[in-house]
VMD Tcl script that draws the C-alpha trace (Angstrom):
set ca {
  {37.82 32.05 -26.50}
  {37.09 28.86 -24.64}
  {34.72 29.05 -21.60}
  {36.39 26.91 -19.06}
  {33.36 27.27 -16.75}
  {31.05 25.55 -19.17}
  {29.89 22.31 -17.71}
  {31.11 19.18 -19.38}
  {28.37 16.79 -20.45}
  {28.54 13.49 -18.85}
  {28.37 10.62 -21.35}
  {25.48 8.16 -20.97}
  {26.69 4.72 -19.93}
  {25.16 1.47 -21.24}
  {23.65 0.85 -17.89}
  {21.92 4.20 -17.80}
  {20.54 3.67 -21.34}
  {19.21 0.24 -20.32}
  {17.53 1.78 -17.21}
  {15.96 4.54 -19.24}
  {14.69 2.04 -21.78}
  {13.23 -0.14 -18.99}
  {11.55 2.65 -17.02}
  {10.30 4.87 -19.94}
  {6.51 4.60 -20.14}
  {6.15 3.65 -16.44}
  {8.05 6.25 -14.43}
  {7.79 9.99 -14.81}
  {10.97 11.35 -16.38}
  {11.65 13.44 -13.31}
  {11.89 10.30 -11.17}
  {14.03 8.63 -13.74}
  {16.40 11.74 -13.57}
  {16.61 11.40 -9.83}
  {17.64 7.76 -9.99}
  {20.24 8.44 -12.65}
  {21.41 11.68 -10.93}
  {20.90 13.65 -14.00}
  {18.73 16.74 -14.64}
  {15.13 16.24 -15.82}
  {15.94 18.19 -18.96}
  {18.81 15.92 -19.76}
  {16.69 12.83 -19.51}
  {13.88 14.44 -21.49}
  {16.27 15.48 -24.31}
  {17.88 11.93 -24.39}
  {14.40 10.31 -24.63}
  {13.47 12.52 -27.47}
  {16.71 11.93 -29.47}
  {16.12 8.09 -28.93}
  {12.59 8.52 -30.34}
  {10.63 7.48 -27.28}
  {6.95 8.38 -27.02}
  {6.52 11.71 -25.51}
  {3.39 10.94 -23.56}
  {5.27 10.27 -20.37}
  {6.89 13.73 -20.56}
  {3.71 15.37 -19.36}
  {2.76 12.79 -16.74}
  {3.26 13.47 -13.04}
  {3.38 10.00 -11.52}
  {3.85 6.25 -12.09}
  {1.71 3.57 -13.55}
  {-0.33 1.32 -11.25}
  {1.67 -1.60 -12.58}
  {4.98 0.04 -11.71}
  {3.62 1.00 -8.23}
  {2.63 -2.59 -7.58}
  {6.09 -3.83 -8.64}
  {7.76 -1.25 -6.41}
  {5.80 -2.39 -3.37}
  {6.40 -6.03 -4.37}
  {2.60 -6.43 -4.34}
  {0.02 -7.70 -6.81}
  {-1.56 -5.47 -9.46}
  {-5.03 -6.89 -8.75}
  {-4.68 -6.05 -5.11}
  {-3.93 -2.39 -6.00}
  {-6.91 -2.40 -8.26}
  {-8.98 -3.57 -5.16}
  {-7.44 -0.60 -3.23}
  {-8.75 1.69 -5.87}
  {-12.28 0.36 -5.44}
  {-12.38 -0.30 -1.67}
  {-10.06 2.31 -0.27}
  {-10.10 5.10 -2.86}
  {-6.44 4.91 -3.87}
  {-6.28 8.01 -6.08}
  {-5.59 7.25 -9.67}
  {-6.10 8.87 -13.12}
  {-6.10 7.59 -16.61}
  {-3.94 8.68 -19.55}
  {-4.84 8.13 -23.15}
  {-2.05 6.46 -25.03}
  {-3.94 5.53 -28.27}
  {-7.64 5.43 -29.18}
  {-7.85 2.08 -27.53}
  {-5.22 2.07 -24.88}
  {-5.27 3.76 -21.49}
  {-2.66 3.73 -18.70}
  {-3.82 3.98 -15.07}
  {-1.45 6.40 -13.27}
  {-0.81 7.32 -9.69}
  {0.42 10.79 -8.73}
  {3.23 10.26 -6.07}
  {2.24 13.09 -3.82}
  {-1.31 11.89 -3.76}
  {-0.05 8.35 -3.10}
  {1.94 9.48 0.02}
  {-0.98 11.27 1.45}
  {-3.26 8.32 0.79}
  {-0.72 5.65 2.09}
  {-0.31 7.75 5.27}
  {-3.94 7.05 6.02}
  {-3.71 3.38 5.07}
  {-0.41 2.30 6.52}
  {-1.81 -0.96 7.68}
  {-2.31 -2.06 4.04}
  {1.26 -1.74 3.03}
  {4.55 -3.46 4.10}
  {6.89 -0.54 3.50}
  {9.95 -2.67 4.31}
  {9.54 -3.98 0.75}
  {9.78 -0.54 -0.82}
  {13.22 0.43 -1.76}
  {14.27 3.74 -0.21}
  {13.85 6.74 -2.58}
  {12.26 4.61 -5.30}
  {9.96 7.48 -6.02}
  {12.30 10.31 -5.07}
  {12.02 12.38 -1.87}
  {9.92 10.61 0.79}
  {7.71 12.02 3.52}
  {9.17 12.29 7.02}
  {6.92 9.53 8.49}
  {8.06 6.88 6.01}
  {11.58 6.12 7.33}
  {10.24 5.19 10.85}
  {7.38 3.19 9.29}
  {9.74 1.28 7.15}
  {11.79 0.39 10.27}
  {8.58 -0.69 12.15}
  {7.54 -2.91 9.25}
  {10.80 -4.63 9.30}
  {10.34 -5.50 12.96}
  {6.55 -6.09 12.71}
  {6.17 -9.85 12.57}
  {2.41 -9.56 12.50}
  {2.50 -7.94 9.04}
  {4.54 -10.92 7.87}
  {2.25 -13.45 9.60}
  {2.45 -17.02 8.30}
  {1.41 -17.22 4.79}
  {3.11 -20.47 3.66}
  {1.72 -23.42 1.71}
  {-1.21 -25.24 3.44}
  {-0.65 -28.81 4.41}
  {-3.31 -31.44 4.06}
  {-3.43 -31.68 7.88}
  {-3.93 -27.90 8.19}
  {-6.79 -27.92 5.70}
  {-8.51 -30.74 7.58}
  {-8.04 -28.94 10.78}
  {-9.69 -25.87 9.35}
  {-12.66 -27.83 7.97}
  {-13.06 -29.41 11.31}
  {-13.10 -26.07 13.21}
  {-15.77 -24.46 10.97}
  {-17.86 -27.64 10.88}
  {-18.21 -27.63 14.63}
  {-19.93 -24.14 14.51}
  {-18.28 -23.15 17.83}
  {-15.41 -20.86 16.83}
  {-15.11 -17.26 15.39}
  {-12.64 -16.13 12.75}
  {-10.55 -14.59 15.56}
  {-10.35 -17.86 17.45}
  {-9.58 -19.95 14.37}
  {-6.96 -17.51 13.04}
  {-5.20 -17.49 16.45}
  {-5.24 -21.29 16.65}
  {-3.81 -21.70 13.13}
  {-1.34 -18.76 13.38}
  {-2.80 -17.16 10.23}
  {-4.68 -14.00 9.58}
  {-8.54 -13.89 9.50}
  {-8.29 -12.77 5.88}
  {-6.25 -15.81 5.00}
  {-8.72 -18.10 6.81}
  {-11.53 -16.55 4.83}
  {-9.79 -16.94 1.51}
  {-8.83 -20.56 2.24}
  {-12.59 -21.44 2.89}
  {-13.39 -19.98 -0.55}
  {-10.61 -21.87 -2.24}
  {-11.73 -25.15 -0.59}
  {-15.38 -24.40 -1.62}
  {-16.40 -24.99 2.01}
  {-19.89 -23.49 2.63}
  {-19.64 -23.55 6.42}
  {-18.35 -20.36 8.01}
  {-17.05 -19.51 11.48}
  {-19.32 -17.89 14.01}
  {-19.76 -14.11 13.88}
  {-18.55 -12.16 16.84}
  {-21.26 -10.27 18.61}
  {-21.43 -6.50 18.09}
  {-19.43 -4.46 20.65}
  {-19.82 -0.79 21.06}
  {-16.68 1.35 20.93}
  {-15.95 3.79 23.77}
  {-14.49 7.23 23.09}
  {-11.28 6.06 24.77}
  {-10.98 3.03 22.56}
  {-11.73 5.03 19.44}
  {-9.00 7.55 20.33}
  {-6.56 4.65 21.08}
  {-7.36 3.08 17.73}
  {-6.93 6.33 16.05}
  {-3.43 6.55 17.59}
  {-2.55 3.08 16.53}
  {-3.69 3.85 12.98}
  {-1.45 6.93 12.88}
  {1.46 4.83 14.18}
  {0.98 2.42 11.30}
  {0.10 -0.64 13.43}
  {-1.30 -3.58 11.59}
  {-4.90 -4.80 11.84}
  {-3.58 -7.94 13.54}
  {-1.92 -5.88 16.22}
  {-5.01 -3.73 16.65}
  {-7.32 -6.76 16.85}
  {-5.16 -8.25 19.60}
  {-4.98 -5.01 21.54}
  {-8.77 -4.56 21.62}
  {-9.67 -8.32 21.67}
  {-11.86 -7.82 18.58}
  {-11.92 -9.33 15.18}
  {-9.96 -7.92 12.19}
  {-13.34 -7.38 10.55}
  {-14.41 -5.17 13.35}
  {-11.14 -3.17 13.24}
  {-11.52 -2.70 9.46}
  {-15.11 -1.44 9.82}
  {-14.14 1.00 12.46}
  {-11.11 2.27 10.52}
  {-13.28 2.78 7.46}
  {-15.51 5.08 9.67}
  {-12.54 6.95 11.06}
  {-11.01 7.61 7.67}
  {-14.35 8.72 6.27}
  {-14.82 11.18 9.19}
  {-17.97 9.49 10.21}
  {-17.00 8.87 13.86}
  {-16.76 12.33 15.18}
  {-19.26 11.85 18.11}
  {-16.90 13.64 20.52}
  {-15.47 17.13 20.04}
  {-11.95 15.99 21.07}
  {-12.00 13.23 18.50}
  {-13.09 15.67 15.74}
  {-10.16 17.79 16.62}
  {-7.75 14.79 16.37}
  {-9.33 13.79 13.08}
  {-8.69 17.22 11.59}
  {-5.10 17.22 12.95}
  {-4.43 13.86 11.42}
  {-5.89 14.78 7.98}
  {-3.59 17.95 7.89}
  {-0.55 15.61 8.32}
}
mol new
graphics top color blue
foreach p $ca { graphics top sphere $p radius 0.5 }
foreach p [lrange $ca 0 end-1] q [lrange $ca 1 end] { graphics top cylinder $p $q radius 0.2 }
display resetview
């Protein structure tokens, strides 16, 4: 007797097979299944039949290379995030000599929520990694509108390079002042000086204490995903000062006030 309720298997298309071949070894098979609108078991069995390596079947995440590609970023930049900002990664042994650096997606969402200013989420295609956290949709919209995150990063003309050299050689201007004058970020200015092998450097801004009110305001801007450029303008401080303060906040080292400690705990729970 024929079971008419039995689900008919959907044939694999050429495009699906090409996608599977391209993503296998980088994406977890569960994520591949979501993109292909198939069950994880169907993807798993197809991969086995095709003779693909089974190491990926047990991995809960994506490779660091694939994450960089999805964010339209640079692999070396993500490696710096691992070292400087503790981007959570783990290594998977492929062979005796080969290791892959992996990122658990759930861990990445939690980490990126605390480091929104580092990422332009408008470049991340929606649902690339499956279901997304509630805050990401609004953040993606903000990044589309946020011109500061897309601050001028074009080719430097000879005139601009000469202007930069003149500014630093006068020993009168800070990074913040030069960045504003040249419509570039402080980070871009610093890197250009290195590229040009210029030994002179802009003046350092004098240390300024942060009030409780300023700290709480900065905390709120961080939670909203504001860029460091926005924060620097809002507080009339350098991006370096903003970065230093953010590191203290994220490390929980700036809990001088009970109210702020409560805000910090609340933020970490989210």
